[in-house]
PAKE-233921 format. One record per residue (C-alpha): residue in one letter; x negated, y, z negated; residue number from 1. Coordinates in Angstrom, 2 decimals. Last residue first. Layout:
# PAKE-233921
<bavex code="a" X="X" Y="Y" Z="Z" pos="NUM"/>
...
# end
This chain:
# PAKE-233921
<bavex code="x" X="86.50" Y="-65.12" Z="73.74" pos="198"/>
<bavex code="x" X="83.95" Y="-62.57" Z="73.45" pos="197"/>
<bavex code="x" X="86.17" Y="-59.52" Z="72.61" pos="196"/>
<bavex code="x" X="87.68" Y="-61.55" Z="70.08" pos="195"/>
<bavex code="x" X="84.46" Y="-62.09" Z="68.31" pos="194"/>
<bavex code="x" X="83.44" Y="-58.39" Z="68.45" pos="193"/>
<bavex code="x" X="86.94" Y="-57.45" Z="67.12" pos="192"/>
<bavex code="x" X="86.26" Y="-60.01" Z="64.34" pos="191"/>
<bavex code="x" X="82.98" Y="-58.19" Z="63.49" pos="190"/>
<bavex code="x" X="84.47" Y="-54.73" Z="63.64" pos="189"/>
<bavex code="x" X="87.19" Y="-55.90" Z="61.45" pos="188"/>
<bavex code="x" X="84.53" Y="-57.83" Z="59.18" pos="187"/>
<bavex code="x" X="82.67" Y="-54.48" Z="58.19" pos="186"/>
<bavex code="x" X="86.16" Y="-53.05" Z="57.26" pos="185"/>
<bavex code="x" X="86.67" Y="-55.91" Z="55.03" pos="184"/>
<bavex code="x" X="83.26" Y="-55.97" Z="53.47" pos="183"/>
<bavex code="x" X="83.53" Y="-52.28" Z="52.48" pos="182"/>
<bavex code="x" X="87.00" Y="-53.18" Z="50.94" pos="181"/>
<bavex code="x" X="90.56" Y="-52.17" Z="51.98" pos="180"/>
<bavex code="x" X="92.51" Y="-55.02" Z="52.80" pos="179"/>
<bavex code="x" X="90.23" Y="-57.74" Z="51.38" pos="178"/>
<bavex code="x" X="90.85" Y="-56.01" Z="48.01" pos="177"/>
<bavex code="x" X="94.53" Y="-56.28" Z="47.91" pos="176"/>
<bavex code="x" X="94.62" Y="-59.76" Z="49.04" pos="175"/>
<bavex code="x" X="91.76" Y="-60.75" Z="46.41" pos="174"/>
<bavex code="x" X="94.29" Y="-59.45" Z="43.88" pos="173"/>
<bavex code="x" X="92.78" Y="-56.30" Z="42.23" pos="172"/>
<bavex code="x" X="91.49" Y="-56.05" Z="38.87" pos="171"/>
<bavex code="x" X="87.85" Y="-56.33" Z="39.54" pos="170"/>
<bavex code="x" X="88.04" Y="-54.03" Z="42.49" pos="169"/>
<bavex code="x" X="88.96" Y="-51.46" Z="39.80" pos="168"/>
<bavex code="x" X="92.67" Y="-50.43" Z="39.81" pos="167"/>
<bavex code="x" X="93.91" Y="-46.88" Z="39.91" pos="166"/>
<bavex code="x" X="93.70" Y="-46.48" Z="43.66" pos="165"/>
<bavex code="x" X="93.53" Y="-43.47" Z="46.17" pos="164"/>
<bavex code="x" X="89.62" Y="-43.73" Z="46.41" pos="163"/>
<bavex code="x" X="88.47" Y="-47.14" Z="45.24" pos="162"/>
<bavex code="x" X="87.77" Y="-48.06" Z="41.66" pos="161"/>
<bavex code="x" X="84.40" Y="-49.65" Z="40.82" pos="160"/>
<bavex code="x" X="83.32" Y="-50.48" Z="37.57" pos="159"/>
<bavex code="x" X="84.71" Y="-54.09" Z="37.44" pos="158"/>
<bavex code="x" X="83.50" Y="-54.85" Z="41.20" pos="157"/>
<bavex code="x" X="79.77" Y="-54.50" Z="40.40" pos="156"/>
<bavex code="x" X="79.09" Y="-58.11" Z="41.13" pos="155"/>
<bavex code="x" X="82.05" Y="-60.46" Z="41.67" pos="154"/>
<bavex code="x" X="86.00" Y="-60.18" Z="42.32" pos="153"/>
<bavex code="x" X="88.47" Y="-60.90" Z="39.55" pos="152"/>
<bavex code="x" X="87.46" Y="-60.50" Z="36.01" pos="151"/>
<bavex code="x" X="88.87" Y="-56.79" Z="35.18" pos="150"/>
<bavex code="x" X="87.40" Y="-53.56" Z="33.82" pos="149"/>
<bavex code="x" X="84.21" Y="-52.39" Z="33.29" pos="148"/>
<bavex code="x" X="83.87" Y="-50.22" Z="30.33" pos="147"/>
<bavex code="x" X="83.29" Y="-47.62" Z="32.20" pos="146"/>
<bavex code="x" X="84.74" Y="-46.45" Z="35.45" pos="145"/>
<bavex code="x" X="83.11" Y="-45.66" Z="38.60" pos="144"/>
<bavex code="x" X="84.33" Y="-43.42" Z="41.25" pos="143"/>
<bavex code="x" X="85.58" Y="-44.46" Z="44.99" pos="142"/>
<bavex code="x" X="84.17" Y="-44.76" Z="48.75" pos="141"/>
<bavex code="x" X="84.54" Y="-47.71" Z="50.83" pos="140"/>
<bavex code="x" X="82.00" Y="-48.63" Z="53.85" pos="139"/>
<bavex code="x" X="81.53" Y="-50.94" Z="56.44" pos="138"/>
<bavex code="x" X="78.76" Y="-52.17" Z="58.95" pos="137"/>
<bavex code="x" X="78.51" Y="-54.47" Z="61.94" pos="136"/>
<bavex code="x" X="75.32" Y="-55.46" Z="63.26" pos="135"/>
<bavex code="x" X="74.28" Y="-57.88" Z="66.39" pos="134"/>
<bavex code="x" X="71.43" Y="-60.20" Z="66.57" pos="133"/>
<bavex code="x" X="70.10" Y="-62.33" Z="69.48" pos="132"/>
<bavex code="x" X="67.36" Y="-64.74" Z="68.16" pos="131"/>
<bavex code="x" X="68.13" Y="-67.72" Z="70.30" pos="130"/>
<bavex code="x" X="69.92" Y="-69.39" Z="67.37" pos="129"/>
<bavex code="x" X="72.51" Y="-66.73" Z="67.59" pos="128"/>
<bavex code="x" X="72.15" Y="-64.18" Z="64.74" pos="127"/>
<bavex code="x" X="75.24" Y="-62.00" Z="63.25" pos="126"/>
<bavex code="x" X="74.41" Y="-59.49" Z="60.79" pos="125"/>
<bavex code="x" X="76.96" Y="-57.87" Z="58.60" pos="124"/>
<bavex code="x" X="76.23" Y="-54.46" Z="56.83" pos="123"/>
<bavex code="x" X="78.52" Y="-53.93" Z="53.81" pos="122"/>
<bavex code="x" X="78.17" Y="-50.47" Z="51.97" pos="121"/>
<bavex code="x" X="79.79" Y="-49.69" Z="48.23" pos="120"/>
<bavex code="x" X="80.26" Y="-46.00" Z="47.62" pos="119"/>
<bavex code="x" X="79.96" Y="-44.19" Z="44.38" pos="118"/>
<bavex code="x" X="81.22" Y="-40.87" Z="42.96" pos="117"/>
<bavex code="x" X="80.88" Y="-40.41" Z="39.08" pos="116"/>
<bavex code="x" X="84.15" Y="-40.60" Z="37.39" pos="115"/>
<bavex code="x" X="83.27" Y="-42.55" Z="34.17" pos="114"/>
<bavex code="x" X="79.36" Y="-42.16" Z="34.03" pos="113"/>
<bavex code="x" X="79.30" Y="-38.83" Z="32.49" pos="112"/>
<bavex code="x" X="76.07" Y="-37.15" Z="33.24" pos="111"/>
<bavex code="x" X="73.59" Y="-35.86" Z="30.88" pos="110"/>
<bavex code="x" X="70.82" Y="-37.61" Z="33.39" pos="109"/>
<bavex code="x" X="69.88" Y="-40.25" Z="30.72" pos="108"/>
<bavex code="x" X="73.79" Y="-40.96" Z="30.62" pos="107"/>
<bavex code="x" X="73.86" Y="-41.63" Z="34.27" pos="106"/>
<bavex code="x" X="70.55" Y="-44.10" Z="34.02" pos="105"/>
<bavex code="x" X="72.29" Y="-45.64" Z="30.97" pos="104"/>
<bavex code="x" X="75.61" Y="-46.43" Z="32.65" pos="103"/>
<bavex code="x" X="73.89" Y="-47.63" Z="35.93" pos="102"/>
<bavex code="x" X="71.66" Y="-49.96" Z="33.95" pos="101"/>
<bavex code="x" X="74.63" Y="-51.15" Z="31.92" pos="100"/>
<bavex code="x" X="76.28" Y="-52.35" Z="35.18" pos="99"/>
<bavex code="x" X="73.30" Y="-53.95" Z="36.19" pos="98"/>
<bavex code="x" X="73.21" Y="-56.03" Z="33.03" pos="97"/>
<bavex code="x" X="76.74" Y="-56.94" Z="33.17" pos="96"/>
<bavex code="x" X="75.85" Y="-58.10" Z="36.78" pos="95"/>
<bavex code="x" X="73.79" Y="-60.93" Z="35.26" pos="94"/>
<bavex code="x" X="72.40" Y="-62.64" Z="38.33" pos="93"/>
<bavex code="x" X="70.06" Y="-64.90" Z="36.21" pos="92"/>
<bavex code="x" X="67.08" Y="-63.53" Z="37.94" pos="91"/>
<bavex code="x" X="67.93" Y="-59.93" Z="37.59" pos="90"/>
<bavex code="x" X="71.08" Y="-58.13" Z="37.96" pos="89"/>
<bavex code="x" X="69.19" Y="-54.98" Z="39.41" pos="88"/>
<bavex code="x" X="67.77" Y="-57.33" Z="42.06" pos="87"/>
<bavex code="x" X="71.65" Y="-57.74" Z="43.23" pos="86"/>
<bavex code="x" X="71.93" Y="-53.97" Z="43.80" pos="85"/>
<bavex code="x" X="68.31" Y="-53.36" Z="45.14" pos="84"/>
<bavex code="x" X="69.51" Y="-52.52" Z="48.57" pos="83"/>
<bavex code="x" X="71.47" Y="-49.48" Z="46.88" pos="82"/>
<bavex code="x" X="70.87" Y="-49.46" Z="43.20" pos="81"/>
<bavex code="x" X="70.70" Y="-46.62" Z="44.08" pos="80"/>
<bavex code="x" X="71.87" Y="-43.87" Z="46.27" pos="79"/>
<bavex code="x" X="70.31" Y="-40.86" Z="44.78" pos="78"/>
<bavex code="x" X="71.28" Y="-41.58" Z="41.31" pos="77"/>
<bavex code="x" X="74.28" Y="-38.98" Z="41.44" pos="76"/>
<bavex code="x" X="75.78" Y="-40.47" Z="44.37" pos="75"/>
<bavex code="x" X="75.76" Y="-44.16" Z="43.08" pos="74"/>
<bavex code="x" X="75.36" Y="-46.75" Z="45.77" pos="73"/>
<bavex code="x" X="76.56" Y="-50.16" Z="45.26" pos="72"/>
<bavex code="x" X="75.40" Y="-53.02" Z="47.68" pos="71"/>
<bavex code="x" X="75.75" Y="-54.97" Z="50.46" pos="70"/>
<bavex code="x" X="73.70" Y="-57.19" Z="52.85" pos="69"/>
<bavex code="x" X="75.82" Y="-59.79" Z="54.59" pos="68"/>
<bavex code="x" X="74.45" Y="-62.56" Z="56.70" pos="67"/>
<bavex code="x" X="76.22" Y="-64.56" Z="59.73" pos="66"/>
<bavex code="x" X="74.59" Y="-67.28" Z="61.39" pos="65"/>
<bavex code="x" X="75.04" Y="-69.06" Z="64.87" pos="64"/>
<bavex code="x" X="73.62" Y="-72.47" Z="64.41" pos="63"/>
<bavex code="x" X="70.16" Y="-73.98" Z="64.90" pos="62"/>
<bavex code="x" X="69.88" Y="-74.41" Z="61.21" pos="61"/>
<bavex code="x" X="66.38" Y="-73.07" Z="60.65" pos="60"/>
<bavex code="x" X="66.29" Y="-70.22" Z="63.11" pos="59"/>
<bavex code="x" X="70.04" Y="-69.15" Z="62.64" pos="58"/>
<bavex code="x" X="69.31" Y="-69.10" Z="58.56" pos="57"/>
<bavex code="x" X="66.14" Y="-67.05" Z="59.14" pos="56"/>
<bavex code="x" X="67.78" Y="-64.72" Z="61.76" pos="55"/>
<bavex code="x" X="70.88" Y="-64.08" Z="59.52" pos="54"/>
<bavex code="x" X="68.52" Y="-63.41" Z="56.35" pos="53"/>
<bavex code="x" X="65.89" Y="-61.19" Z="57.79" pos="52"/>
<bavex code="x" X="68.64" Y="-59.38" Z="59.87" pos="51"/>
<bavex code="x" X="70.88" Y="-58.42" Z="56.52" pos="50"/>
<bavex code="x" X="67.62" Y="-57.14" Z="55.28" pos="49"/>
<bavex code="x" X="67.12" Y="-54.74" Z="58.16" pos="48"/>
<bavex code="x" X="70.35" Y="-53.30" Z="58.05" pos="47"/>
<bavex code="x" X="70.94" Y="-53.24" Z="54.59" pos="46"/>
<bavex code="x" X="67.76" Y="-50.85" Z="54.59" pos="45"/>
<bavex code="x" X="63.94" Y="-50.97" Z="53.65" pos="44"/>
<bavex code="x" X="63.76" Y="-54.47" Z="54.52" pos="43"/>
<bavex code="x" X="61.38" Y="-57.13" Z="52.74" pos="42"/>
<bavex code="x" X="64.34" Y="-59.23" Z="51.69" pos="41"/>
<bavex code="x" X="62.40" Y="-62.43" Z="50.76" pos="40"/>
<bavex code="x" X="63.79" Y="-65.46" Z="52.92" pos="39"/>
<bavex code="x" X="66.46" Y="-67.64" Z="50.61" pos="38"/>
<bavex code="x" X="65.82" Y="-71.35" Z="51.21" pos="37"/>
<bavex code="x" X="68.04" Y="-73.92" Z="53.21" pos="36"/>
<bavex code="x" X="69.59" Y="-76.70" Z="51.28" pos="35"/>
<bavex code="x" X="72.42" Y="-77.07" Z="53.75" pos="34"/>
<bavex code="x" X="74.98" Y="-76.32" Z="51.17" pos="33"/>
<bavex code="x" X="72.83" Y="-73.16" Z="50.04" pos="32"/>
<bavex code="x" X="72.62" Y="-71.93" Z="53.51" pos="31"/>
<bavex code="x" X="76.51" Y="-71.48" Z="53.38" pos="30"/>
<bavex code="x" X="79.00" Y="-73.87" Z="55.41" pos="29"/>
<bavex code="x" X="82.13" Y="-72.07" Z="57.42" pos="28"/>
<bavex code="x" X="84.13" Y="-73.57" Z="60.09" pos="27"/>
<bavex code="x" X="85.77" Y="-70.92" Z="62.05" pos="26"/>
<bavex code="x" X="89.69" Y="-71.03" Z="62.35" pos="25"/>
<bavex code="x" X="89.80" Y="-67.20" Z="63.09" pos="24"/>
<bavex code="x" X="92.24" Y="-66.61" Z="60.39" pos="23"/>
<bavex code="x" X="90.03" Y="-68.18" Z="57.77" pos="22"/>
<bavex code="x" X="87.14" Y="-65.89" Z="58.38" pos="21"/>
<bavex code="x" X="88.05" Y="-63.30" Z="55.55" pos="20"/>
<bavex code="x" X="88.77" Y="-66.35" Z="53.05" pos="19"/>
<bavex code="x" X="85.26" Y="-67.89" Z="53.98" pos="18"/>
<bavex code="x" X="83.77" Y="-64.21" Z="53.47" pos="17"/>
<bavex code="x" X="84.97" Y="-63.90" Z="50.26" pos="16"/>
<bavex code="x" X="84.17" Y="-67.61" Z="49.10" pos="15"/>
<bavex code="x" X="80.58" Y="-66.69" Z="50.51" pos="14"/>
<bavex code="x" X="80.10" Y="-63.51" Z="48.46" pos="13"/>
<bavex code="x" X="81.14" Y="-65.09" Z="45.26" pos="12"/>
<bavex code="x" X="78.88" Y="-68.20" Z="46.08" pos="11"/>
<bavex code="x" X="75.83" Y="-66.04" Z="46.33" pos="10"/>
<bavex code="x" X="73.14" Y="-68.19" Z="48.02" pos="9"/>
<bavex code="x" X="73.77" Y="-66.32" Z="51.48" pos="8"/>
<bavex code="x" X="73.15" Y="-66.74" Z="54.87" pos="7"/>
<bavex code="x" X="76.50" Y="-68.08" Z="55.94" pos="6"/>
<bavex code="x" X="76.21" Y="-70.67" Z="58.64" pos="5"/>
<bavex code="x" X="79.09" Y="-70.48" Z="61.46" pos="4"/>
<bavex code="x" X="80.75" Y="-73.35" Z="63.01" pos="3"/>
<bavex code="x" X="83.44" Y="-73.02" Z="66.04" pos="2"/>
<bavex code="x" X="81.96" Y="-70.24" Z="68.04" pos="1"/>
# end
């Protein structure tokens, strides 16, 4: 596998995936660069949505495609926003709005937002042009902090402190985040699979 299409229009996510794949020497291109459309995510789980994206990208590009469906799950909110994490940011992908929604939803339940348990899930789906798919999942647990801290990373990173750390993902250097993140843990499984096929 010399080339891989990343089935995402989220440039922050594509950048992070490119950095994680760099040691493998795989050429990465995004569906946005190819001008391919985003399929509607109609699944009821991270895995279903990841498969929808990777299979569409592989079919349209004729290349192996990798998608990432990931999100923040707040325990006291029943696991939301979960698979709707990106949608909570609206059409403009304004995650400050999404983070405020979490804050207000917790306050409405008379809960203190800072210190609330949460976790990030990442599900990777690798699809071949022939329709074969493989799933790899990673998770990292932590707590929320408000107001948001840090301008690194993307999405909900500024409000998430991984267990055992003081910094939010938004404050961490990319190398530190890549060592422990949900995406990094899913990629460890993906890379093991790729190396096993060589």
